[in-house]
C-alpha positions, 0 to 999 in steps of 0.5 A: 788447407795450406795454413801458419801461424805467426806470434808475438809474445813476450811472456808466453803466453801468446807464444802457448796459444800458438802452439795449441792452434798450431798442433790442432791445426797441423800447421807452422809456427813462427816467431815474429822475429822470425816472420820476414822471412816469410813469404805469407803469399805461399799458405791459404790461411795466416793467423797472425797472434800478438799480446795487448799492451795499453790497449794495442793487439803488440806486432799488429801494425807488421800484419796490418800493412800485410793485409790488402795484398792477402786479402786481394789475394783471397788468403784467409786473415785470423788476428787472435790477442791475448790478455790478462783480461777474463773473458767474460769481460764487457770491454773485449768486442770493443779493444778486440774492434778498436786495433783495426779500420772498418776496411781492416776489419771486414778483410779480417777475424778475430779472437781473444785468448785471455792469458795471465801474468807472468812477474818471473817474465816481466821487466822492471817496467811492466812490474811496475805498471802493473802495481801502477793500473792496481793501486789506481783500481782500487783507490776508483770512488766509483769503483766497481765489485770487477774493478776492485776484483781485478785489482787485486788478480793483477798484484800477482802471478795468475793463467787463465788460458785454456786450449778452449779458447782457441776452438773458434778461431779452428774452427774458422781454419777448417 
């Protein structure tokens, strides 16, 4: 099966997963910025990877515009999203689902891969937003233990990425 991974990465976690997927599946790896020059019809399976920002998967709208034609051509469509939220969070399935219409959800397989935060690669605004989020979580009157922990966690860089999180996606590619 001829496959391609197109990824949109800001701080490197989504890129890392793209490289791991391509290495394991022996497929082509293309940066999102160069994807417009790629004929997706030449592939049997197309994997799109983006990172979560305010609940939306970055770059996904571009891929979703291509999905109807690709689905009509019986292409296998997979999406992975990378976020700073730990993989066991009960919020992840709803966040993933919210990025697709019912019709799109029926045509794509979606996966979550935990990444992390890399403050060295974040711009000023992104750092400011994370500090504001931490303050909001920690000052909530009825904050859960998970929210308190998240508030502490997001004050510094961390990395949750692991090759084990691509295994379900790789199984779907076979």
